[in-house]
DSSP file (Angstrom, degrees, kcal/mol; ACC not computed):
  #  RESIDUE AA STRUCTURE BP1 BP2  ACC     N-H-->O    O-->H-N    N-H-->O    O-->H-N    TCO  KAPPA ALPHA  PHI   PSI    X-CA   Y-CA   Z-CA
    1    1 A M     >        0   0    0      0, 0.0     4,-2.4     0, 0.0     5,-0.2   0.000 360.0 360.0 360.0 -38.5  115.9   73.1  179.8
    2    2 A E  H  >  +     0   0    0      1,-0.2     4,-2.6     2,-0.2     5,-0.2   0.875 360.0  55.2 -59.4 -36.4  112.9   73.9  181.9
    3    3 A N  H  > S+     0   0    0      2,-0.2     4,-2.2     1,-0.2    -1,-0.2   0.908 108.2  47.8 -62.1 -43.2  111.6   76.0  179.0
    4    4 A L  H  > S+     0   0    0      2,-0.2     4,-2.0     1,-0.2    -2,-0.2   0.908 111.6  50.4 -64.5 -42.2  111.8   73.0  176.7
    5    5 A I  H  X S+     0   0    0     -4,-2.4     4,-2.5     1,-0.2    -2,-0.2   0.924 111.0  48.8 -61.2 -44.7  110.1   70.8  179.2
    6    6 A Q  H  X S+     0   0    0     -4,-2.6     4,-2.8     1,-0.2    -1,-0.2   0.883 107.1  55.4 -65.0 -38.0  107.3   73.3  179.6
    7    7 A Q  H  X S+     0   0    0     -4,-2.2     4,-0.9     2,-0.2    -1,-0.2   0.913 111.0  45.2 -60.5 -42.3  106.8   73.6  175.8
    8    8 A L  H ><>S+     0   0    0     -4,-2.0     5,-2.6     1,-0.2     3,-0.7   0.937 113.9  48.5 -66.2 -46.2  106.4   69.9  175.5
    9    9 A R  H ><5S+     0   0    0     -4,-2.5     3,-1.7     1,-0.2    -2,-0.2   0.888 105.0  58.8 -62.2 -39.5  104.0   69.7  178.5
   10   10 A D  H 3<5S+     0   0    0     -4,-2.8    -1,-0.2     1,-0.3    -2,-0.2   0.798 111.6  42.1 -60.2 -27.1  101.9   72.6  177.2
   11   11 A R  T <<5S-     0   0    0     -4,-0.9    -1,-0.3    -3,-0.7    -2,-0.2   0.292 115.7-115.8-101.8   8.1  101.3   70.6  174.0
   12   12 A R  T < 5 +     0   0    0     -3,-1.7     2,-0.5     1,-0.2    -3,-0.2   0.865  64.4 148.3  58.3  40.3  100.7   67.3  176.0
   13   13 A I      < -     0   0    0     -5,-2.6    -1,-0.2    -6,-0.1    -2,-0.1  -0.897  55.8-106.5-103.0 132.0  103.7   65.7  174.4
   14   14 A A        -     0   0    0     -2,-0.5     2,-0.7    -3,-0.1     5,-0.1  -0.318  31.6-126.2 -57.7 134.8  105.5   63.2  176.6
   15   15 A V        +     0   0    0      4,-0.1    -1,-0.1     3,-0.0   -10,-0.1  -0.767  41.1 164.6 -87.1 117.0  108.8   64.6  177.9
   16   16 A T     >  -     0   0    0     -2,-0.7     4,-2.4     1,-0.1     5,-0.2  -0.923  49.5-116.8-128.8 156.3  111.7   62.2  177.1
   17   17 A P  H  > S+     0   0    0      0, 0.0     4,-2.2     0, 0.0     5,-0.1   0.871 116.2  54.8 -58.2 -35.4  115.4   62.6  177.1
   18   18 A Q  H  > S+     0   0    0      2,-0.2     4,-2.3     1,-0.2     5,-0.2   0.930 109.0  45.3 -65.3 -46.2  115.4   62.0  173.3
   19   19 A R  H  > S+     0   0    0      1,-0.2     4,-2.5     2,-0.2     5,-0.2   0.905 113.3  50.4 -64.9 -41.2  112.9   64.8  172.6
   20   20 A L  H  X S+     0   0    0     -4,-2.4     4,-2.5     1,-0.2    -1,-0.2   0.893 110.1  50.7 -63.6 -38.5  114.7   67.2  174.9
   21   21 A A  H  X S+     0   0    0     -4,-2.2     4,-2.1    -5,-0.2    -2,-0.2   0.913 110.7  48.1 -66.3 -42.3  118.0   66.4  173.1
   22   22 A V  H  X S+     0   0    0     -4,-2.3     4,-2.2     2,-0.2    -2,-0.2   0.931 114.1  46.9 -63.1 -45.3  116.5   67.0  169.7
   23   23 A M  H  X S+     0   0    0     -4,-2.5     4,-2.4     1,-0.2    -2,-0.2   0.902 110.4  52.7 -63.3 -41.1  114.9   70.3  170.8
   24   24 A A  H  X S+     0   0    0     -4,-2.5     4,-1.5     1,-0.2    -1,-0.2   0.900 108.7  50.1 -62.9 -40.5  118.2   71.4  172.4
   25   25 A V  H  X S+     0   0    0     -4,-2.1     4,-1.5     1,-0.2     3,-0.3   0.943 111.4  48.4 -62.7 -47.1  120.1   70.8  169.2
   26   26 A L  H  < S+     0   0    0     -4,-2.2    55,-0.4     1,-0.2    -2,-0.2   0.889 112.6  48.1 -62.1 -38.8  117.6   72.8  167.2
   27   27 A Q  H  < S+     0   0    0     -4,-2.4    -1,-0.2     1,-0.2    -2,-0.2   0.747 112.9  48.6 -74.9 -21.6  117.7   75.7  169.6
   28   28 A S  H  < S+     0   0    0     -4,-1.5     2,-0.2    -3,-0.3    -1,-0.2   0.688  95.2  87.3 -89.5 -18.5  121.5   75.7  169.7
   29   29 A R     <  -     0   0    0     -4,-1.5    52,-0.1    -3,-0.2    -4,-0.0  -0.569  57.8-160.5 -85.5 144.6  122.0   75.6  166.0
   30   30 A R  S    S+     0   0    0     -2,-0.2   120,-0.8   118,-0.1     2,-0.2  -0.028  73.8  57.6-109.2  27.9  122.1   78.8  163.9
   31   31 A D  S    S-     0   0    0    118,-0.2    50,-0.4    -5,-0.1   117,-0.1  -0.608  94.4 -94.0-137.0-163.6  121.4   77.0  160.6
   32   32 A H        -     0   0    0    115,-0.6    48,-0.2    -2,-0.2    -6,-0.0  -0.741  48.6-164.6-122.6  79.2  118.8   74.7  159.1
   33   33 A P        -     0   0    0      0, 0.0    46,-2.7     0, 0.0     2,-0.1  -0.213  16.0-120.9 -71.4 155.5  120.1   71.2  159.8
   34   34 A T  B  >  -A   78   0A   0     44,-0.2     4,-2.2     1,-0.1     5,-0.2  -0.397  34.0-102.8 -79.8 167.8  119.0   68.0  158.1
   35   35 A A  H  > S+     0   0    0     42,-0.5     4,-2.8     1,-0.2     5,-0.1   0.884 124.6  54.0 -59.2 -38.1  117.5   65.2  160.2
   36   36 A D  H  > S+     0   0    0      2,-0.2     4,-2.7     1,-0.2    -1,-0.2   0.904 106.3  50.3 -65.6 -40.9  120.9   63.4  159.8
   37   37 A H  H  > S+     0   0    0      2,-0.2     4,-1.9     1,-0.2    -1,-0.2   0.918 112.9  47.2 -61.8 -42.0  122.9   66.4  161.1
   38   38 A I  H  X S+     0   0    0     -4,-2.2     4,-2.9     2,-0.2     5,-0.2   0.931 111.4  51.4 -63.8 -45.1  120.6   66.5  164.1
   39   39 A Y  H  X S+     0   0    0     -4,-2.8     4,-2.5     1,-0.2    -2,-0.2   0.925 108.8  50.5 -56.8 -47.8  120.9   62.8  164.6
   40   40 A Q  H  X S+     0   0    0     -4,-2.7     4,-0.6     1,-0.2    -1,-0.2   0.888 113.9  44.8 -60.7 -39.5  124.7   62.9  164.5
   41   41 A E  H >X S+     0   0    0     -4,-1.9     3,-0.8    -5,-0.2     4,-0.6   0.911 113.2  48.8 -73.0 -41.6  124.8   65.7  167.1
   42   42 A V  H >X S+     0   0    0     -4,-2.9     4,-2.4     1,-0.2     3,-1.3   0.880 103.0  63.7 -64.2 -37.1  122.2   64.1  169.4
   43   43 A R  H 3< S+     0   0    0     -4,-2.5    -1,-0.2     1,-0.3    -2,-0.2   0.760  89.0  68.7 -59.9 -25.6  124.1   60.8  169.2
   44   44 A R  H << S+     0   0    0     -3,-0.8    -1,-0.3    -4,-0.6    -2,-0.2   0.882 114.9  26.3 -61.4 -36.5  127.1   62.5  170.9
   45   45 A G  H << S+     0   0    0     -3,-1.3    -2,-0.2    -4,-0.6    -1,-0.2   0.718 134.6  34.5 -97.0 -25.3  125.1   62.7  174.1
   46   46 A L    ><  +     0   0    0     -4,-2.4     3,-2.0     1,-0.1    -1,-0.2  -0.713  66.6 177.5-129.4  79.7  122.8   59.8  173.6
   47   47 A P  T 3  S+     0   0    0      0, 0.0    -1,-0.1     0, 0.0    -4,-0.1   0.738  77.9  56.2 -59.6 -24.4  124.8   57.1  171.7
   48   48 A A  T 3  S+     0   0    0      2,-0.1    -5,-0.1    -5,-0.0     2,-0.1   0.505  79.2 116.1 -87.3  -3.0  121.9   54.6  171.7
   49   49 A I    <   -     0   0    0     -3,-2.0     2,-0.2    -7,-0.1    -3,-0.0  -0.371  59.0-136.5 -68.6 143.8  119.4   56.9  170.0
   50   50 A S     >  -     0   0    0      1,-0.1     4,-1.7    -2,-0.1     5,-0.1  -0.644  16.4-122.0 -98.0 158.2  118.2   55.7  166.6
   51   51 A F  H  > S+     0   0    0     -2,-0.2     4,-2.8     1,-0.2     5,-0.2   0.887 114.2  59.0 -61.0 -38.5  117.8   57.8  163.5
   52   52 A N  H  > S+     0   0    0      1,-0.2     4,-2.8     2,-0.2     5,-0.2   0.882 103.4  51.0 -59.6 -40.4  114.1   56.8  163.4
   53   53 A T  H  > S+     0   0    0      2,-0.2     4,-2.3     1,-0.2    -1,-0.2   0.918 111.4  47.5 -63.8 -43.7  113.6   58.3  166.9
   54   54 A V  H  X S+     0   0    0     -4,-1.7     4,-2.4     2,-0.2    -2,-0.2   0.938 113.9  47.6 -62.2 -46.7  115.1   61.6  165.8
   55   55 A Y  H  X S+     0   0    0     -4,-2.8     4,-2.3     2,-0.2    -2,-0.2   0.925 112.5  47.8 -63.0 -46.0  113.0   61.6  162.7
   56   56 A K  H  X S+     0   0    0     -4,-2.8     4,-2.3     1,-0.2    -1,-0.2   0.893 111.3  52.1 -63.1 -38.5  109.7   60.8  164.5
   57   57 A T  H  X S+     0   0    0     -4,-2.3     4,-2.6    -5,-0.2    -2,-0.2   0.923 108.8  50.1 -62.4 -44.1  110.5   63.5  167.1
   58   58 A L  H  X S+     0   0    0     -4,-2.4     4,-2.3     1,-0.2    -2,-0.2   0.906 110.3  50.2 -61.3 -41.5  111.1   66.1  164.3
   59   59 A E  H  X S+     0   0    0     -4,-2.3     4,-2.5     2,-0.2    -1,-0.2   0.906 111.2  48.4 -64.5 -41.6  107.8   65.1  162.7
   60   60 A I  H  X S+     0   0    0     -4,-2.3     4,-1.8     2,-0.2    -2,-0.2   0.930 112.1  49.0 -62.9 -45.3  105.9   65.5  166.1
   61   61 A L  H  <>S+     0   0    0     -4,-2.6     5,-2.7     1,-0.2     6,-1.1   0.870 111.8  49.6 -63.9 -36.5  107.6   68.8  166.7
   62   62 A C  H ><5S+     0   0    0     -4,-2.3     3,-1.5     4,-0.2    -2,-0.2   0.933 109.2  51.3 -66.2 -45.6  106.6   70.0  163.2
   63   63 A Q  H 3<5S+     0   0    0     -4,-2.5    -2,-0.2     1,-0.3    -1,-0.2   0.831 111.4  48.7 -60.3 -32.2  103.0   68.9  163.7
   64   64 A Q  T 3<5S-     0   0    0     -4,-1.8    -1,-0.3    -5,-0.2    -2,-0.2   0.426 115.6-115.0 -89.4   0.5  102.8   70.8  166.9
   65   65 A G  T < 5S+     0   0    0     -3,-1.5    -3,-0.2     2,-0.3    -2,-0.1   0.665  85.8 116.0  77.3  16.6  104.3   74.0  165.4
   66   66 A M  S   <S+     0   0    0     -5,-2.7     2,-0.3    -6,-0.2    -4,-0.2   0.627  80.0  27.0 -90.9 -15.0  107.5   73.8  167.5
   67   67 A V  S    S-     0   0    0     -6,-1.1     2,-0.5    -9,-0.1    -2,-0.3  -0.980  74.4-136.8-143.4 148.1  109.7   73.3  164.5
   68   68 A I  E     -B   80   0A   0     12,-2.6    12,-2.8    -2,-0.3     2,-0.7  -0.935  12.1-141.7-110.9 130.9  109.4   74.3  160.8
   69   69 A K  E     -B   79   0A   0     -2,-0.5     2,-0.7    10,-0.2    10,-0.2  -0.822  12.5-161.0 -89.5 119.3  110.3   71.9  158.1
   70   70 A V  E     +B   78   0A   0      8,-3.2     8,-2.7    -2,-0.7    -2,-0.0  -0.902  13.7 177.5-100.5 112.2  112.0   73.8  155.3
   71   71 A N        -     0   0    0     -2,-0.7     6,-0.1     6,-0.2    -2,-0.1  -0.692   5.2-173.6-122.2  78.3  111.7   71.6  152.2
   72   72 A P        -     0   0    0      0, 0.0    20,-0.0     0, 0.0     6,-0.0   0.010  49.7 -80.8 -61.4 179.5  113.1   73.3  149.2
   73   73 A L  S    S+     0   0    0      2,-0.0     2,-0.2     0, 0.0    -2,-0.0   0.425 107.3  85.9 -71.1   3.6  112.8   71.7  145.8
   74   74 A H  S    S-     0   0    0      2,-0.2    21,-0.0    21,-0.1     0, 0.0  -0.560  93.4 -99.6 -98.8 174.6  115.7   69.4  146.4
   75   75 A A  S    S+     0   0    0     -2,-0.2     2,-0.5     2,-0.1    -1,-0.0   0.742  92.5  76.9 -70.8 -31.5  115.4   66.0  148.2
   76   76 A V        -     0   0    0    -42,-0.0    -2,-0.2     1,-0.0     2,-0.1  -0.713  69.3-139.9 -96.2 123.5  116.5   66.7  151.8
   77   77 A A        -     0   0    0     -2,-0.5   -42,-0.5    -6,-0.1     2,-0.3  -0.478  16.2-154.5 -72.3 147.0  114.2   68.4  154.3
   78   78 A R  E     -AB  34  70A   0     -8,-2.7    -8,-3.2   -44,-0.2     2,-0.4  -0.887   7.8-135.1-120.7 154.6  115.9   70.9  156.6
   79   79 A Y  E     - B   0  69A   0    -46,-2.7     2,-0.5    -2,-0.3   -10,-0.2  -0.913   9.8-160.7-120.2 139.5  114.6   71.9  160.0
   80   80 A D  E     - B   0  68A   0    -12,-2.8   -12,-2.6    -2,-0.4   -48,-0.1  -0.966   9.3-167.9-122.6 116.1  114.3   75.3  161.6
   81   81 A G  S    S+     0   0    0     -2,-0.5     2,-0.9   -55,-0.4    -1,-0.1   0.595  70.6  90.9 -76.8 -10.9  113.9   75.7  165.3
   82   82 A E        +     0   0    0      1,-0.2     4,-0.1   -14,-0.1   -15,-0.1  -0.771  46.9 168.3 -88.4 107.4  113.0   79.4  164.8
   83   83 A T        +     0   0    0     -2,-0.9    -1,-0.2   -17,-0.1     3,-0.1   0.444  40.2 107.1-101.4  -0.8  109.2   79.4  164.6
   84   84 A G  S    S-     0   0    0      1,-0.2     2,-0.4     0, 0.0    -2,-0.0  -0.165  90.6 -65.1 -70.1 172.1  108.7   83.1  164.9
   85   85 A Q  S    S+     0   0    0     19,-0.1    17,-1.3    17,-0.0     2,-0.3  -0.429  81.5 128.9 -63.3 114.0  107.7   85.3  161.9
   86   86 A H  E     -C  101   0B   0     -2,-0.4    39,-0.5    15,-0.2     2,-0.2  -0.978  45.4-130.6-159.4 164.0  110.6   85.2  159.4
   87   87 A A  E     -C  100   0B   0     13,-2.3    13,-2.5    -2,-0.3     2,-0.4  -0.670  19.9-128.2-112.1 169.1  111.2   84.6  155.7
   88   88 A H  E     -Cd  99 126B   0     37,-2.4    39,-3.1    -2,-0.2     2,-0.5  -0.961   6.2-157.7-122.2 139.7  113.8   82.4  154.0
   89   89 A L  E     -Cd  98 127B   0      9,-2.6     9,-2.6    -2,-0.4     2,-0.5  -0.970  19.8-168.5-105.1 127.9  116.3   83.1  151.2
   90   90 A I  E     -Cd  97 128B   0     37,-2.9    39,-2.0    -2,-0.5     2,-0.5  -0.975  17.4-137.9-124.4 124.6  117.3   79.9  149.4
   91   91 A C  E  >  - d   0 129B   0      5,-2.4     4,-1.3    -2,-0.5    39,-0.2  -0.665   8.6-150.8 -78.4 126.2  120.2   79.7  147.0
   92   92 A R  T  4 S+     0   0    0     37,-3.2    -1,-0.1    -2,-0.5    38,-0.1   0.613  91.0  43.2 -76.3 -10.9  119.1   77.6  144.1
   93   93 A Q  T  4 S+     0   0    0     36,-0.4    -1,-0.1     3,-0.1    37,-0.1   0.884 129.3  18.1 -97.4 -54.3  122.7   76.4  143.5
   94   94 A C  T  4 S-     0   0    0     48,-0.2    49,-3.1    49,-0.1    -2,-0.2   0.552  94.4-129.8 -97.2  -7.4  124.2   75.5  146.8
   95   95 A H     <  +     0   0    0     -4,-1.3    -3,-0.1     1,-0.2     2,-0.1   0.650  45.6 164.6  69.0  18.3  120.8   75.3  148.7
   96   96 A R        -     0   0    0     52,-0.1    -5,-2.4    -6,-0.1     2,-0.5  -0.415  25.0-150.0 -62.1 140.7  122.0   77.5  151.5
   97   97 A I  E     -C   90   0B   0     50,-0.4    52,-1.9    -7,-0.2     2,-0.4  -0.975  13.0-172.7-119.1 127.5  119.1   78.8  153.6
   98   98 A I  E     -Ce  89 149B   0     -9,-2.6    -9,-2.6    -2,-0.5     2,-0.3  -0.975  17.7-134.7-121.9 131.2  119.2   82.2  155.3
   99   99 A D  E     -Ce  88 150B   0     50,-1.7    52,-1.2    -2,-0.4    54,-0.6  -0.623  16.2-161.8 -81.6 141.8  116.6   83.5  157.7
  100  100 A L  E     -Ce  87 153B   0    -13,-2.5   -13,-2.3    -2,-0.3     2,-0.2  -0.991  25.2-117.8-120.2 129.9  115.4   87.0  157.4
  101  101 A D  E     -Ce  86 154B   0     52,-0.9    54,-1.4    -2,-0.4     2,-0.5  -0.483  35.1-158.1 -60.4 135.2  113.6   88.8  160.2
  102  102 A W        -     0   0    0    -17,-1.3    -1,-0.0    52,-0.2   -17,-0.0  -0.957  24.4-177.9-128.2 114.0  110.1   89.5  158.8
  103  103 A E        +     0   0    0     -2,-0.5    -1,-0.1     2,-0.0   -17,-0.1   0.237  44.4 131.7 -91.6  12.9  108.0   92.2  160.3
  104  104 A G  S    S-     0   0    0      1,-0.1     3,-0.1     2,-0.0    -2,-0.1  -0.043  71.5-110.6 -62.7 169.1  105.2   91.4  157.9
  105  105 A S        -     0   0    0      1,-0.3     2,-0.5   -20,-0.0    -1,-0.1   0.298  50.1-123.6 -87.5  10.2  101.6   90.9  159.1
  106  106 A G  S    S+     0   0    0     16,-0.0    -1,-0.3    17,-0.0    18,-0.0  -0.720  80.0  28.6  89.6-131.0  101.6   87.2  158.5
  107  107 A V  S    S-     0   0    0     -2,-0.5     3,-0.1    -3,-0.1    16,-0.0  -0.487  86.4-119.8 -70.2 129.4   98.9   85.9  156.2
  108  108 A P        -     0   0    0      0, 0.0     2,-0.6     0, 0.0    -1,-0.1  -0.333  36.1 -95.2 -65.1 153.1   97.7   88.4  153.6
  109  109 A V        -     0   0    0      1,-0.0     3,-0.0    -2,-0.0     0, 0.0  -0.594  50.6-173.5 -72.3 118.0   94.1   89.3  153.8
  110  110 A L        -     0   0    0     -2,-0.6     5,-0.1    -3,-0.1     2,-0.1  -0.889  31.2-100.8-114.3 144.1   92.4   87.1  151.3
  111  111 A P    >>  -     0   0    0      0, 0.0     4,-1.3     0, 0.0     3,-0.9  -0.382  30.1-125.0 -61.4 138.8   88.7   87.3  150.2
  112  112 A A  H 3>>S+     0   0    0      1,-0.3     4,-1.0     2,-0.2     5,-0.6   0.862 110.8  57.4 -53.5 -39.1   86.6   84.6  152.0
  113  113 A A  H 345S+     0   0    0      1,-0.2     3,-0.4     2,-0.2    -1,-0.3   0.856 102.6  54.4 -63.1 -34.3   85.4   83.3  148.6
  114  114 A A  H <45S+     0   0    0     -3,-0.9    -1,-0.2     1,-0.2    -2,-0.2   0.827 103.8  55.6 -69.3 -30.7   89.0   82.7  147.5
  115  115 A L  H ><5S-     0   0    0     -4,-1.3     3,-2.2    -3,-0.4    -1,-0.2   0.729  89.3-153.2 -75.0 -21.9   89.7   80.6  150.6
  116  116 A Q  T 3<5S-     0   0    0     -4,-1.0    -3,-0.1    -3,-0.4     3,-0.1   0.847  72.8 -48.6  51.4  39.6   86.8   78.2  149.8
  117  117 A G  T 3 <S+     0   0    0     -5,-0.6    -1,-0.3     1,-0.3     2,-0.3   0.452 101.0 145.1  83.8   1.1   86.4   77.4  153.5
  118  118 A F    <   -     0   0    0     -3,-2.2     2,-0.6    -6,-0.2    -1,-0.3  -0.559  40.9-146.9 -75.9 132.4   90.1   76.7  154.0
  119  119 A R        -     0   0    0     -2,-0.3     2,-0.4    -3,-0.1    -1,-0.0  -0.899  12.6-141.2-102.5 115.4   91.5   77.7  157.4
  120  120 A I        +     0   0    0     -2,-0.6     3,-0.1     1,-0.2   -13,-0.1  -0.603  27.3 169.3 -78.4 129.2   95.2   78.8  157.1
  121  121 A E        +     0   0    0     -2,-0.4     2,-0.3     1,-0.4    -1,-0.2   0.634  66.2  15.8-110.3 -24.3   97.3   77.7  160.0
  122  122 A H        -     0   0    0      2,-0.0    -1,-0.4   -16,-0.0     2,-0.3  -0.994  58.8-172.7-151.8 142.2  100.8   78.6  158.8
  123  123 A S        -     0   0    0     -2,-0.3     2,-0.3    -3,-0.1   -16,-0.1  -0.948   6.1-166.2-131.6 157.1  102.2   80.7  156.0
  124  124 A S        -     0   0    0     -2,-0.3     2,-0.5   -39,-0.1   -37,-0.1  -0.988  12.6-148.6-142.6 153.5  105.8   81.1  154.8
  125  125 A L        +     0   0    0    -39,-0.5   -37,-2.4    -2,-0.3     2,-0.4  -0.983  21.9 178.4-124.0 119.8  107.6   83.5  152.6
  126  126 A T  E     -d   88   0B   0     -2,-0.5     2,-0.5   -39,-0.2   -37,-0.2  -0.979  13.7-162.8-128.0 133.2  110.5   82.2  150.5
  127  127 A F  E     -d   89   0B   0    -39,-3.1   -37,-2.9    -2,-0.4     2,-0.4  -0.964  10.8-156.8-113.8 129.6  112.8   84.0  148.1
  128  128 A W  E     +d   90   0B   0     -2,-0.5     2,-0.3   -39,-0.2   -37,-0.2  -0.824  38.2 100.0-104.6 144.0  114.8   81.9  145.6
  129  129 A G  E     -d   91   0B   0    -39,-2.0   -37,-3.2    -2,-0.4     2,-0.4  -0.931  68.5 -51.7 177.7-151.9  118.0   83.2  144.0
  130  130 A L        -     0   0    0     -2,-0.3   -39,-0.1   -39,-0.2   -40,-0.0  -0.959  42.9-133.6-117.8 130.7  121.8   83.1  144.1
  131  131 A C     >  -     0   0    0     -2,-0.4     4,-2.0     1,-0.1     5,-0.2  -0.305  36.6 -99.0 -71.5 165.2  123.8   83.8  147.2
  132  132 A P  H  > S+     0   0    0      0, 0.0     4,-1.6     0, 0.0     5,-0.2   0.880 122.3  51.2 -55.8 -41.1  126.8   86.1  146.9
  133  133 A R  H  > S+     0   0    0      1,-0.2     4,-3.0     2,-0.2     6,-0.4   0.917 111.1  46.9 -64.6 -42.1  129.3   83.2  146.7
  134  134 A C  H  > S+     0   0    0      1,-0.2     4,-1.5     2,-0.2    -1,-0.2   0.815 108.1  57.3 -71.3 -28.4  127.4   81.4  143.9
  135  135 A Q  H  < S+     0   0    0     -4,-2.0    -1,-0.2     1,-0.2    -2,-0.2   0.885 118.2  31.7 -65.6 -37.0  127.0   84.7  142.0
  136  136 A T  H  < S+     0   0    0     -4,-1.6    -2,-0.2    -5,-0.2    -1,-0.2   0.818 127.9  36.2 -91.8 -32.7  130.8   85.1  141.9
  137  137 A S  H  < S-     0   0    0     -4,-3.0    -3,-0.2    -5,-0.2    -2,-0.2   0.696  87.5-136.9 -96.2 -19.2  132.1   81.6  141.8
  138  138 A G     <  +     0   0    0     -4,-1.5    -4,-0.2    -5,-0.4    -3,-0.1   0.747  40.6 178.8  68.4  21.0  129.4   79.9  139.7
  139  139 A S        -     0   0    0     -6,-0.4    -1,-0.2     1,-0.1    -2,-0.1  -0.266  27.1-179.4 -61.6 138.7  129.6   77.0  142.2
  140  140 A R        +     0   0    0     -3,-0.1     2,-0.4     2,-0.1    -1,-0.1   0.216  43.3 122.6-117.6   9.9  127.2   74.1  141.6
  141  141 A E    >   -     0   0    0      1,-0.1     3,-1.1     2,-0.0     2,-0.2  -0.599  69.4-116.4 -74.4 127.6  128.4   72.2  144.7
  142  142 A E  T 3  S-     0   0    0     -2,-0.4   -48,-0.2     1,-0.3   -47,-0.2  -0.475  89.9 -10.4 -66.4 129.0  125.5   71.5  147.0
  143  143 A D  T >  S+     0   0    0    -49,-3.1     3,-1.1    -2,-0.2    -1,-0.3   0.840  79.8 164.9  55.3  41.5  125.8   73.3  150.3
  144  144 A E  T <  S+     0   0    0     -3,-1.1    -1,-0.1     1,-0.3    -2,-0.1   0.784  72.6  36.2 -61.3 -29.6  129.4   74.3  149.6
  145  145 A H  T 3  S-     0   0    0      1,-0.4     3,-0.3   -51,-0.1    -1,-0.3  -0.284 123.0 -67.2-126.2  51.0  129.5   76.8  152.5
  146  146 A G    <   -     0   0    0     -3,-1.1    -1,-0.4     1,-0.2     3,-0.1  -0.243  60.2 -66.4 102.1 175.6  127.4   75.4  155.2
  147  147 A D  S    S-     0   0    0      1,-0.3  -115,-0.6   -51,-0.1   -50,-0.4   0.416  88.4 -84.3 -84.4   0.2  123.8   74.5  156.0
  148  148 A G        -     0   0    0     -3,-0.3    -1,-0.3   -52,-0.2     2,-0.3  -0.629  46.4-122.4 118.3 177.9  122.7   78.1  156.0
  149  149 A S  E     -e   98   0B   0    -52,-1.9   -50,-1.7    -2,-0.2     2,-0.5  -0.984  11.3-115.5-155.7 164.0  122.6   80.8  158.6
  150  150 A R  E     +e   99   0B   0   -120,-0.8   -50,-0.1    -2,-0.3   -52,-0.1  -0.924  30.8 172.6-102.7 127.3  120.5   83.2  160.5
  151  151 A T  E     -     0   0B   0    -52,-1.2    -1,-0.1    -2,-0.5   -51,-0.1   0.729  31.9-139.5-108.3 -26.6  121.4   86.7  159.7
  152  152 A G  E     +     0   0B   0    -53,-0.6   -52,-0.1     1,-0.3    -2,-0.0   0.728  43.0 160.4  70.3  19.7  118.8   88.8  161.4
  153  153 A I  E     -e  100   0B   0    -54,-0.6   -52,-0.9     1,-0.1    -1,-0.3  -0.654  40.2-125.9 -75.5 118.9  118.6   91.0  158.4
  154  154 A P  E      e  101   0B   0      0, 0.0   -52,-0.2     0, 0.0    -1,-0.1  -0.363 360.0 360.0 -67.4 145.2  115.3   92.9  158.6
  155  155 A L              0   0    0    -54,-1.4   -53,-0.1    -2,-0.0    -2,-0.0   0.376 360.0 360.0-102.6 360.0  113.0   92.7  155.6
């Protein structure tokens, strides 16, 4: 808990029980939960918390680089508490998201002229395809087998 408190203080974000609860849920989950999943879990310990508070907290944490919003081409954003260098595999049928350890060098070297003065602050690497279950079952059920997982598979 002290680590979470220090992370907030280092970024000059007010430390509140609600923010700590949202961060604790993200750090304890091994998937990419939606805001609603996070809200439901936080509510177990803080029954009076509102969905709006959870959502605003997630947005603040995203703005500060403490959480990554994974927003595939479907409607619901998912949140990733793992902000270290990694890539995502996203199944285009069930929308499962799997983290891959990524030893890449981060942002590729781009010619200054191509950047047109743009300063890159974050990059992501996403691979789209079919997970093993969807390849064999032909499933079109969204998220049929969970919210995703962290595999630690090196890339």
